[in-house]
C-alpha positions as CSV (number, residue, x, y, z in Angstrom):
1,X,0.0,0.0,0.0
2,X,1.4,3.4,-0.9
3,X,1.9,6.1,1.7
4,X,1.0,9.7,1.4
5,X,3.8,12.2,1.3
6,X,3.5,14.6,4.3
7,X,5.3,17.5,5.9
8,X,6.6,17.2,9.5
9,X,3.2,18.0,10.9
10,X,1.6,15.2,8.9
11,X,-0.1,17.4,6.3
12,X,-0.1,15.6,2.9
13,X,1.2,17.5,-0.1
14,X,2.0,16.9,-3.8
15,X,4.5,19.4,-5.1
16,X,7.8,18.1,-3.7
17,X,10.1,19.0,-6.6
18,X,8.8,22.2,-8.0
19,X,8.7,25.5,-6.1
20,X,5.7,27.8,-6.3
21,X,6.5,30.8,-8.5
22,X,4.8,33.7,-10.2
23,X,4.7,32.4,-13.7
24,X,7.0,29.6,-15.1
25,X,10.1,31.8,-14.9
26,X,9.0,34.2,-12.1
27,X,10.2,34.6,-8.6
28,X,9.6,32.0,-5.9
29,X,6.8,32.8,-3.3
30,X,7.5,32.9,0.4
31,X,4.2,31.1,0.9
32,X,5.6,27.8,-0.4
33,X,5.9,26.5,3.1
34,X,7.0,23.1,2.0
35,X,10.1,24.7,0.4
36,X,10.7,26.7,3.5
37,X,10.4,23.7,5.8
38,X,12.6,21.4,3.8
39,X,15.4,24.0,3.4
40,X,15.2,25.1,7.1
41,X,15.5,21.5,8.2
42,X,18.2,20.7,5.8
43,X,20.6,23.4,7.1
44,X,20.0,22.2,10.7
45,X,20.6,18.5,10.0
46,X,24.0,18.5,11.7
47,X,24.9,18.9,15.3
48,X,28.3,19.9,16.6
49,X,30.7,17.0,16.1
50,X,32.6,15.6,19.0
51,X,35.7,17.6,19.9
52,X,37.5,14.3,20.2
53,X,36.3,10.9,18.9
54,X,34.4,12.6,16.1
55,X,34.9,9.8,13.5
56,X,33.2,6.7,14.8
57,X,31.2,3.5,14.1
58,X,28.6,1.8,16.3
59,X,26.7,-1.4,16.7
60,X,24.2,-3.0,19.1
61,X,24.9,-6.4,20.7
62,X,24.6,-8.5,23.7
63,X,26.8,-9.1,26.8
64,X,26.6,-12.4,28.6
65,X,28.2,-13.3,32.0
66,X,30.2,-16.5,31.7
67,X,32.1,-16.5,35.0
68,X,31.1,-15.7,38.6
69,X,32.6,-12.5,40.0
70,X,29.9,-11.9,42.7
71,X,32.6,-12.0,45.4
72,X,33.9,-8.7,44.0
73,X,30.7,-6.9,43.1
74,X,27.0,-6.7,44.1
75,X,26.1,-5.4,40.6
76,X,22.9,-7.3,39.6
77,X,24.3,-7.9,36.1
78,X,27.1,-10.0,37.6
79,X,25.0,-11.8,40.2
80,X,25.0,-15.1,38.4
81,X,26.5,-16.8,35.4
82,X,24.2,-16.6,32.4
83,X,22.9,-13.1,33.0
84,X,22.9,-11.0,29.9
85,X,21.9,-7.5,28.7
86,X,21.6,-5.6,25.5
87,X,24.5,-3.2,24.8
88,X,25.7,-0.6,22.4
89,X,29.3,-0.1,21.3
90,X,30.9,2.9,19.6
91,X,34.5,2.8,18.2
92,X,36.3,5.9,17.0
93,X,39.5,7.6,16.2
94,X,40.5,10.4,18.7
95,X,42.1,13.4,17.0
96,X,40.5,13.4,13.5
97,X,37.4,15.3,12.4
98,X,34.2,13.4,11.4
99,X,35.3,13.3,7.7
100,X,38.9,12.1,8.4
101,X,40.2,8.6,7.7
102,X,39.5,6.0,10.3
103,X,42.7,4.2,9.6
104,X,44.9,7.1,10.7
105,X,47.6,6.7,13.3
106,X,45.7,7.4,16.4
107,X,44.3,5.8,19.6
108,X,40.9,4.2,19.2
109,X,37.9,5.0,21.4
110,X,36.2,1.9,22.8
111,X,33.0,3.1,24.4
112,X,30.4,0.6,25.7
113,X,26.9,1.1,27.0
114,X,25.3,-1.8,29.0
115,X,21.5,-1.5,29.4
116,X,21.1,-3.1,32.8
117,X,18.1,-3.4,35.2
118,X,20.0,-1.0,37.5
119,X,20.4,1.6,34.8
120,X,22.8,2.2,32.0
121,X,26.4,1.5,32.7
122,X,28.9,3.2,30.4
123,X,32.5,1.9,30.2
124,X,34.3,4.6,28.1
125,X,37.8,3.5,27.3
126,X,40.3,3.1,24.5
127,X,42.2,0.4,22.7
128,X,45.2,1.1,24.9
129,X,45.5,0.4,28.7
130,X,47.2,3.7,29.3
131,X,46.9,7.4,28.2
132,X,49.2,10.3,27.4
133,X,48.6,12.3,30.6
134,X,47.5,11.6,34.2
135,X,45.6,14.8,35.1
136,X,42.5,16.1,33.3
137,X,43.6,19.7,33.8
138,X,46.2,19.0,31.0
139,X,43.6,17.6,28.6
140,X,42.7,20.7,26.6
141,X,46.4,21.6,26.0
142,X,47.1,18.0,24.9
143,X,44.2,17.8,22.5
144,X,45.1,21.2,21.0
145,X,48.4,19.7,20.0
146,X,46.6,16.8,18.2
147,X,44.3,19.1,16.3
148,X,45.3,21.8,13.9
149,X,47.8,24.7,14.0
150,X,46.0,28.0,14.8
151,X,47.8,29.7,11.9
152,X,48.1,27.1,9.1
153,X,45.1,24.9,10.1
154,X,47.3,21.9,9.4
155,X,48.2,19.0,11.6
156,X,51.5,19.8,13.2
157,X,54.1,17.1,14.1
158,X,56.0,19.9,15.8
159,X,53.2,20.6,18.2
160,X,52.8,17.0,19.0
161,X,56.4,16.2,19.7
162,X,56.9,19.5,21.6
163,X,54.2,18.5,24.0
164,X,55.3,14.9,24.3
165,X,58.9,15.9,24.9
166,X,57.8,18.3,27.6
167,X,55.6,15.7,29.3
168,X,57.6,12.4,29.8
169,X,54.5,10.8,31.4
170,X,53.3,10.5,27.8
171,X,56.1,8.1,26.7
172,X,54.2,4.8,27.5
173,X,51.3,5.8,25.3
174,X,53.5,7.4,22.6
175,X,55.3,4.0,22.1
176,X,52.0,2.2,21.7
177,X,50.7,4.9,19.3
178,X,53.9,4.8,17.2
179,X,53.9,1.0,17.0
180,X,51.6,-0.9,14.6
181,X,49.0,-0.9,17.4
182,X,48.5,2.7,16.4
183,X,47.0,1.6,13.1
184,X,44.7,-1.3,13.8
185,X,43.0,-3.2,11.0
186,X,39.6,-1.8,11.6
187,X,37.8,-2.1,14.9
188,X,37.1,-5.8,15.1
189,X,40.8,-6.8,15.5
190,X,41.8,-4.7,18.5
191,X,41.5,-5.1,22.2
192,X,39.6,-2.7,24.4
193,X,40.4,-1.3,27.9
194,X,38.5,0.7,30.5
195,X,42.1,2.1,31.0
196,X,41.3,3.8,34.3
197,X,41.2,2.1,37.7
198,X,37.6,1.7,38.9
199,X,36.3,0.0,42.0
200,X,33.9,-2.7,42.8
201,X,31.7,-3.0,45.9
202,X,30.4,-6.4,47.0
203,X,27.4,-7.4,49.1
204,X,29.4,-7.1,52.3
205,X,30.2,-3.5,51.4
206,X,33.8,-4.4,50.7
207,X,35.8,-2.5,48.1
208,X,38.5,-3.7,45.7
209,X,40.1,-1.8,42.8
210,X,39.6,-3.1,39.3
211,X,40.7,-2.7,35.7
212,X,38.6,-3.8,32.7
213,X,40.0,-5.6,29.6
214,X,38.2,-6.7,26.4
215,X,40.2,-9.2,24.3
216,X,39.2,-9.5,20.7
217,X,38.2,-13.1,19.6
218,X,39.0,-12.2,16.0
219,X,42.7,-12.0,16.8
220,X,44.9,-8.9,16.8
221,X,45.6,-7.5,13.3
222,X,47.2,-4.2,12.5
223,X,48.2,-2.2,9.4
224,X,51.8,-1.3,8.9
225,X,52.4,2.5,8.5
226,X,52.6,2.1,4.7
227,X,49.4,0.1,4.5
228,X,47.5,2.5,6.7
229,X,48.6,5.5,4.7
230,X,47.5,3.7,1.5
231,X,44.2,2.7,2.8
232,X,43.5,6.2,4.3
233,X,43.6,7.5,0.7
234,X,41.8,4.6,-1.0
235,X,39.0,4.1,1.6
236,X,38.9,6.6,4.5
237,X,35.9,4.7,5.9
238,X,37.6,1.3,5.9
239,X,36.9,0.6,9.6
240,X,33.2,1.6,9.3
241,X,32.8,-0.6,6.2
242,X,34.6,-3.5,7.8
243,X,32.4,-3.5,10.9
244,X,29.1,-3.1,9.0
245,X,30.0,-5.7,6.4
246,X,31.0,-8.3,9.0
247,X,27.8,-7.9,11.0
248,X,25.5,-7.8,7.9
249,X,27.2,-11.1,6.8
250,X,26.5,-12.7,10.2
251,X,30.2,-12.7,11.2
252,X,29.4,-11.1,14.5
253,X,32.5,-9.7,16.2
254,X,33.1,-10.9,19.8
255,X,35.3,-9.9,22.7
256,X,36.0,-11.6,26.0
257,X,35.8,-9.4,29.1
258,X,38.3,-9.8,31.9
259,X,39.1,-7.9,35.0
260,X,42.2,-7.3,37.1
261,X,41.7,-7.0,40.8
262,X,43.8,-5.2,43.4
263,X,43.0,-5.0,47.1
264,X,43.2,-1.8,49.0
265,X,46.2,-3.2,50.9
266,X,48.0,-4.1,47.7
267,X,47.3,-0.6,46.3
268,X,49.0,0.9,49.3
269,X,52.1,-1.2,48.7
270,X,52.1,-1.1,44.9
271,X,55.4,0.2,43.3
272,X,53.5,2.9,41.3
273,X,50.4,4.9,41.9
274,X,47.7,2.4,41.1
275,X,45.4,5.2,40.0
276,X,47.9,6.6,37.4
277,X,46.4,6.0,33.9
278,X,49.9,6.2,32.4
279,X,50.8,2.9,34.1
280,X,49.6,-0.6,33.8
281,X,49.2,-3.4,36.4
282,X,51.4,-6.3,35.4
283,X,49.3,-9.3,34.7
284,X,52.0,-11.5,36.3
285,X,51.1,-9.9,39.6
286,X,47.4,-9.2,39.0
287,X,46.2,-11.9,36.6
288,X,43.2,-11.6,34.2
289,X,40.0,-13.0,35.6
290,X,37.5,-13.9,32.9
291,X,34.0,-12.4,33.2
292,X,31.9,-12.6,30.1
293,X,31.5,-12.2,26.4
294,X,30.4,-9.2,24.3
295,X,28.9,-9.8,20.8
296,X,27.9,-7.2,18.3
297,X,25.1,-8.4,16.0
298,X,23.1,-5.4,14.8
299,X,24.0,-2.4,12.7
300,X,21.8,0.6,13.7
301,X,19.2,1.3,11.1
302,X,20.0,5.1,11.2
303,X,23.6,6.2,11.8
304,X,22.8,9.7,12.9
305,X,20.1,8.8,15.4
306,X,22.0,6.0,17.0
307,X,25.8,6.5,16.5
308,X,26.1,10.3,16.1
309,X,23.6,11.0,18.9
310,X,24.9,8.4,21.3
311,X,26.4,9.7,24.5
312,X,28.7,8.0,26.9
313,X,29.9,9.1,30.3
314,X,32.2,7.5,32.9
315,X,29.8,8.9,35.5
316,X,27.2,6.4,34.4
317,X,28.1,3.7,37.0
318,X,25.7,1.1,38.3
319,X,25.5,-0.1,41.9
320,X,28.4,-2.3,42.7
321,X,30.8,-0.5,40.3
322,X,32.3,2.9,41.2
323,X,35.1,5.3,40.6
324,X,38.6,5.7,42.0
325,X,40.9,8.6,42.8
326,X,42.3,8.5,39.2
327,X,42.7,12.2,38.4
328,X,41.9,11.7,34.7
329,X,38.8,9.7,35.5
330,X,37.6,12.3,38.1
331,X,37.9,15.0,35.4
332,X,36.0,12.9,32.9
333,X,33.1,12.4,35.3
334,X,32.2,16.1,34.7
335,X,33.5,16.8,31.2
336,X,31.8,14.0,29.4
337,X,28.2,14.7,30.4
338,X,28.9,18.4,30.1
339,X,30.0,17.9,26.5
340,X,26.8,16.0,25.7
341,X,24.6,18.7,27.2
342,X,26.2,21.1,24.7
343,X,26.4,18.9,21.7
344,X,23.1,16.9,21.8
345,X,21.1,18.7,24.5
346,X,19.9,18.5,28.1
347,X,17.5,15.7,27.2
348,X,20.0,13.6,25.2
349,X,19.2,10.8,27.7
350,X,15.7,10.5,26.3
351,X,16.9,9.5,22.8
352,X,16.5,5.8,22.0
353,X,20.2,4.9,22.0
354,X,20.8,6.6,25.3
355,X,17.5,5.8,27.1
356,X,17.4,3.4,29.9
357,X,14.9,0.7,28.9
358,X,14.0,0.0,32.5
359,X,12.7,2.4,35.2
360,X,13.6,6.1,35.1
361,X,12.0,8.1,38.0
362,X,13.2,11.6,38.8
363,X,12.1,15.2,38.9
364,X,14.0,16.5,36.0
365,X,11.7,18.4,33.6
366,X,11.4,20.4,30.4
367,X,14.3,21.9,28.4
368,X,14.9,21.6,24.7
369,X,13.4,18.5,23.0
370,X,11.7,17.3,26.3
371,X,9.6,14.2,25.9
372,X,7.0,14.0,28.7
373,X,5.7,10.5,28.1
374,X,7.5,9.1,31.1
375,X,6.2,11.6,33.6
376,X,3.3,13.6,32.0
377,X,1.5,15.4,34.9
378,X,3.3,13.7,37.7
379,X,4.8,16.0,40.5
380,X,8.0,17.8,39.5
381,X,9.2,18.1,43.1
382,X,10.3,16.0,46.1
383,X,9.2,15.2,48.7
384,X,5.5,15.2,47.7
385,X,2.2,13.6,48.8
386,X,1.2,12.2,45.4
387,X,3.7,9.8,43.9
388,X,5.4,6.6,45.0
389,X,9.0,7.4,44.3
390,X,11.2,6.8,47.3
391,X,15.0,6.7,47.7
392,X,16.2,3.1,48.3
393,X,18.8,2.8,51.0
394,X,20.1,-0.4,49.4
395,X,21.9,1.9,46.9
396,X,23.6,4.0,49.5
397,X,27.2,4.8,48.4
398,X,30.1,3.3,50.2
399,X,31.5,5.5,53.0
400,X,35.2,6.0,52.8
401,X,38.0,7.6,54.8
402,X,40.4,9.7,52.8
403,X,44.2,9.5,53.3
404,X,44.5,13.2,53.7
405,X,42.5,16.3,54.6
406,X,45.0,18.8,53.1
407,X,43.6,20.8,50.1
408,X,46.3,21.9,47.7
409,X,47.5,21.6,44.1
410,X,49.7,18.6,44.4
411,X,52.4,18.0,41.8
412,X,51.1,15.0,39.8
413,X,54.6,13.6,39.4
414,X,55.9,14.1,43.0
415,X,57.1,10.7,44.2
416,X,55.6,9.3,41.0
417,X,58.0,10.3,38.3
418,X,59.1,6.9,36.9
419,X,58.0,7.4,33.3
420,X,60.5,5.0,31.8
421,X,60.4,1.6,33.4
422,X,57.1,0.4,31.9
423,X,57.8,1.9,28.4
424,X,61.2,0.2,28.5
425,X,59.6,-3.1,29.3
426,X,57.0,-2.6,26.6
427,X,59.9,-2.2,24.1
428,X,62.2,-5.0,25.4
429,X,59.8,-7.6,26.6
430,X,56.3,-7.2,25.1
431,X,57.4,-6.4,21.5
432,X,58.9,-8.8,19.0
433,X,61.9,-7.8,16.9
434,X,59.6,-6.9,14.0
435,X,57.5,-4.8,16.3
436,X,60.5,-2.9,17.6
437,X,61.8,-2.3,14.1
438,X,58.4,-1.0,12.9
439,X,58.1,1.2,16.0
440,X,61.5,2.7,15.4
441,X,60.8,3.4,11.8
442,X,57.4,4.9,12.5
443,X,58.9,7.2,15.1
444,X,61.7,8.3,12.7
445,X,59.2,9.0,9.9
446,X,56.9,10.9,12.2
447,X,59.7,13.0,13.9
448,X,61.3,13.9,10.6
449,X,58.3,16.2,10.1
450,X,59.2,18.3,13.1
451,X,60.2,21.8,11.8
452,X,60.7,25.4,12.9
453,X,63.4,27.1,15.0
454,X,63.0,24.7,17.9
455,X,63.3,21.6,15.8
456,X,66.7,20.4,17.3
457,X,65.6,21.3,20.9
458,X,62.4,19.2,20.6
459,X,64.1,16.3,18.9
460,X,67.0,16.1,21.4
461,X,64.6,16.5,24.4
462,X,62.4,13.6,23.1
463,X,65.5,11.5,22.4
464,X,66.5,11.8,26.0
465,X,63.2,10.1,27.0
466,X,63.7,7.3,24.5
467,X,67.2,6.7,25.8
468,X,66.0,6.6,29.4
469,X,63.5,4.0,28.5
470,X,65.8,1.8,26.5
471,X,69.3,2.7,25.2
472,X,69.1,0.5,22.1
473,X,65.8,2.2,21.1
474,X,67.3,5.6,21.6
475,X,70.4,4.8,19.6
476,X,68.3,3.4,16.7
477,X,66.0,6.5,16.6
478,X,68.9,8.9,16.9
479,X,70.7,7.2,14.1
480,X,67.6,7.3,11.9
481,X,67.3,11.1,12.6
482,X,71.0,11.6,11.9
483,X,71.6,12.9,15.4
484,X,75.1,12.1,16.7
485,X,75.2,10.9,20.3
486,X,78.5,11.5,22.0
487,X,79.7,10.6,25.6
488,X,78.6,14.0,26.9
489,X,75.0,13.5,25.8
490,X,74.9,10.0,27.2
491,X,76.2,11.3,30.6
492,X,73.4,13.9,30.6
493,X,70.8,11.3,29.9
494,X,72.0,9.1,32.8
């Protein structure tokens, strides 16, 4: 049965292709309201793109609990093996704009939304277990260096390496970025990490610290730098196409979820700050504990409605899972929902992709694009004598004692300035000989694009960081950049 063509108010009309004019060649009339409505809507079809993670792909799926971790958390999702929930995942590059290539050398966002009976749980991480900085106050400056130069509007390798060389805490992530892990073969063949340290609270109100890992069941697969550059030009939407094609063909990508667990006592005795997102917990000390399986099996029917308008925030934490003193995480608890209020609107949570499919009872009202079907004429204040909404003491937050009551701007690196041990082990122990060669060549190629009057200063400063992590790596990079390293330089590095 054919359907009538209507405007946005449901009014049928016929003339969709020809404007109303005075005569066949005369001026167009303002009274052609269909023309006005379609043009007005067209120029408002876009919303501000994400400042970071603008280029992304998304899919719906299912998460299933396969192993019992109820000793660590009282979260209902993990209360028994076999529990499952619908979920939504969005993968993305970080620095590029919405139209950029999704095979560029960049970290990848790995954002997950679990629709649980206790509300939506968002785990907003990356495909790396660490990050460039450890304090959110530095984030705007860092991202500015990954975007475009204020004068030329071009990407600037000079800005990038200037910042990294002045912030040695970034070295761990820089080595991962410059390795072939910085150019993954689409989104299906990469691991995901919550990156930050979170906490879990069990039924006895006991807390442990936790990190989340998602290991791809498709196997790790990366592009070389040459391959990634080639594909970026041939198909800048490679990762989007790869994900959609696989799901449409029934080849549903899967990841196994693991956690690492650290007690509060272990945290106090740990060699490094366990809440420092530039560090990892060694799996030899804190082994992976299998939890469940994530499967993506549905491509959204409308990209804009579901992927572009999806919003994730680390502050969306369900009972039994909570935050930690991680300074980067603490900053994200505010900045992420604030970004969504600006980009999508104060009622973004009412959109289908963001909406909790279970109970939502509160006294938030109105604002742009408000949809009242969940509350209609119910009271908009608390307490009141008319509704049945009551705070449930079972969800009372864990009370905790802080280690200090001193308020100050503490140096993020004081007594925590070992920026080289873990990057050095990444190079010497975790990487194969081929990985190391590709890493060195990628760094050399990238750093050769540093220019300007401070070129030598930036290169030498960054070389010092490489040498402190691993002398062999430093020598290979210095040689590739035609920088002569003499005994005086080596003495300075030590």
